[in-house]
C-alpha positions in Angstrom: -2.2 3.8 -2.2 1.2 4.1 -0.6 3.9 1.5 -1.2 7.3 1.2 0.2 9.8 0.5 -2.6 13.3 -1.0 -2.0 15.6 -1.0 -5.0 18.5 -3.3 -5.5 21.0 -3.0 -8.4 21.8 -6.0 -10.5 25.3 -7.2 -11.2 27.4 -5.4 -13.7 26.7 -8.0 -16.4 23.0 -6.9 -16.4 23.5 -3.2 -15.9 20.2 -1.4 -15.6 18.2 -4.1 -13.9 17.0 -3.6 -10.4 14.9 -5.4 -7.8 12.1 -3.6 -5.9 10.1 -5.0 -3.0 6.8 -3.3 -2.3 4.6 -3.4 0.7 1.1 -2.7 -0.5 -2.4 -3.0 0.9 -3.1 -6.5 -0.5 -1.3 -8.7 1.9 2.1 -9.6 3.1 4.9 -8.9 0.6 6.5 -11.9 -1.0 10.0 -10.7 -0.2 10.9 -9.5 3.3 14.7 -9.3 3.0 16.5 -6.1 4.0 18.4 -4.8 1.0 22.2 -4.3 0.9 23.3 -0.8 1.8 25.0 -0.4 -1.6 25.3 -2.1 -5.0 27.7 -2.4 -7.8 25.5 -0.7 -10.5 22.9 2.0 -10.2 19.3 1.1 -10.5 17.4 2.3 -13.5 15.4 5.5 -13.1 12.3 6.0 -15.1 9.4 8.5 -15.0 6.4 7.2 -13.3 3.2 6.7 -15.3 0.2 8.5 -13.9 -3.1 9.2 -15.6 -3.7 13.0 -15.9 -6.6 14.7 -14.2 -9.7 14.2 -16.3 -11.8 17.3 -16.4 -12.6 17.3 -20.1 -14.5 14.0 -20.5 -12.0 12.7 -23.0 -10.1 10.2 -20.9 -7.6 12.8 -19.8 -5.3 12.3 -22.8 -4.4 15.9 -23.3 -5.4 15.6 -27.0 -7.9 13.9 -29.1 -10.7 11.9 -27.5 -10.0 8.1 -27.4 -11.5 5.9 -30.1 -14.0 3.9 -28.1 -14.8 3.7 -24.4 -12.1 3.9 -21.8 -12.0 0.7 -19.7 -13.4 1.4 -16.2 -11.2 1.0 -13.1 -11.6 -2.4 -11.5 -12.4 -4.2 -14.8 -11.5 -7.9 -14.8 -10.3 -9.2 -18.1 -8.9 -12.4 -19.6 -5.4 -12.8 -21.1 -5.9 -11.8 -24.7 -8.5 -9.1 -23.9 -7.8 -5.4 -24.8 -8.2 -2.5 -22.3 -8.2 1.2 -23.3 -6.7 3.5 -20.6 -5.5 7.0 -20.1 -1.7 7.2 -19.8 0.9 9.7 -18.7 4.6 9.1 -19.0 5.8 12.7 -18.5 4.1 16.1 -18.6 4.8 16.1 -22.4 4.0 12.5 -23.0 0.3 11.7 -22.3 -2.6 10.3 -24.2 -4.7 7.2 -24.4 -3.4 3.7 -25.1 -4.8 0.2 -25.5 -3.1 -2.7 -23.8 -3.6 -6.3 -24.6 -1.9 -8.9 -22.4 -1.0 -11.7 -24.7 0.7 -14.1 -22.4 1.9 -14.7 -18.8 4.8 -17.1 -18.9 6.7 -18.8 -16.0 10.5 -18.5 -16.0 13.1 -20.3 -14.0 14.8 -19.3 -10.8 18.1 -19.3 -12.7 16.8 -16.4 -14.8 17.1 -14.3 -11.6 20.9 -14.7 -11.3 21.6 -11.1 -12.4 19.7 -9.8 -9.4 22.0 -11.3 -6.8 21.5 -13.2 -3.5 18.4 -11.3 -2.5 16.6 -12.8 -5.5 17.4 -16.4 -4.5 14.2 -18.5 -4.3 12.2 -16.1 -6.5 10.5 -17.4 -9.7 10.1 -14.8 -12.4 7.1 -14.5 -14.7 7.0 -12.8 -18.1 4.0 -10.5 -18.8 3.9 -10.1 -22.5 1.8 -7.4 -24.0 0.9 -5.3 -27.1 0.5 -1.6 -26.7 -1.4 0.6 -29.1 -1.7 4.4 -29.5 -5.4 5.1 -29.4 -5.5 8.9 -28.8 -3.0 9.8 -31.5 -0.7 11.9 -29.3 3.1 11.8 -29.3 4.0 8.9 -27.0 7.3 8.1 -28.6 9.9 6.5 -26.4 7.4 6.1 -23.5 7.6 3.0 -21.4 4.8 1.0 -19.7 5.0 -1.6 -17.0 2.3 -3.9 -15.6 2.5 -5.5 -12.2 2.0 -9.2 -11.5 -1.0 -10.6 -9.6 -0.8 -13.8 -7.5 -3.3 -16.6 -7.7 -6.1 -15.4 -5.4 -5.8 -11.8 -6.4 -3.0 -10.4 -4.1 -0.1 -8.4 -5.4 3.3 -10.1 -5.5 5.1 -7.6 -3.3 8.0 -7.8 -5.7 8.6 -5.7 -8.9 11.5 -6.3 -11.3 12.7 -3.3 -13.3 14.5 -4.1 -16.5 14.4 -7.2 -18.7 15.9 -10.7 -19.2 17.3 -10.6 -22.7 15.8 -13.1 -25.0 13.0 -14.1 -22.5 11.4 -10.9 -21.4 12.6 -7.8 -23.3 11.2 -4.5 -22.0 10.8 -2.2 -25.0 10.1 1.5 -25.1 7.7 2.9 -27.6 9.3 3.5 -31.0 10.0 6.9 -32.4 6.9 6.7 -34.7 4.5 5.9 -31.8 2.8 9.2 -32.5 -0.4 8.3 -34.4 -3.6 6.4 -34.0 -3.0 2.7 -34.6 0.7 2.7 -34.0 1.7 -0.3 -31.8 4.6 -2.2 -30.3 5.2 -5.2 -28.2 6.9 -5.3 -24.8 7.3 -7.4 -21.6 7.1 -6.7 -17.9 8.8 -8.9 -15.2 7.1 -10.0 -12.0 8.5 -12.4 -9.4 7.3 -14.4 -6.4 8.5 -16.7 -3.7 5.0 -17.9 -2.9 2.0 -18.7 -5.0 2.1 -18.5 -8.8 1.6 -15.3 -10.7 -1.6 -15.8 -12.7 -2.5 -12.2 -13.6 -1.3 -8.8 -14.5 -2.6 -5.3 -13.5 -2.6 -1.7 -14.8 -2.6 0.6 -11.8 -1.1 3.8 -13.2 -2.5 7.1 -12.0 -4.9 8.1 -9.2 -7.9 6.6 -11.1 -6.5 3.1 -11.3 -4.1 2.9 -8.3 -6.8 1.6 -5.9 -8.9 -0.2 -8.6 -6.6 -1.5 -11.3 -7.6 -3.2 -14.5 -6.7 -6.9 -14.1 -6.0 -9.6 -16.7 -6.0 -13.2 -15.5 -5.3 -16.6 -17.1 
């Protein structure tokens, strides 16, 4: 699946936040604005998460086999359900994780102030989750992001990179996220100008990019 990404930097008071608009295959994007040619702060840059090629039958984790079955691409879950998926952060950071979406909360338009004029009219949603190390490989300092899904199943067309302190804090895995059972909590931002965000999806790597795992309220 090929997506066009447009990145906008946030204001200096929220350094590290950026706004991306994506045109996917699931309908019209929620944001159609043309971005400014430059911005006051650089957008954050993070390694993309892709599942490794699985030719060993162990979920492609580059180490121990996952504890339990890997969740199949295209699986539909409820908020509160747990999915086990292969995960790659960098060539040296790959394994198997479990993700539980614990809540999808609606924010206020005023929460988007740090993203500037292009974010006016957008409502943010906070996708809160628990991430567990299932494969037992070293995934310290790795970062996971889930995308929002609109009511009806379409993608939002908008991805927010960063966090809103105190409301949606995007955390990286701690230093000791290296053993089976290690866990941490984090939050991903989604936003829309149209219908509400009622779900979240994991679409990392070739296996899940066209058939994501989806959680819905």
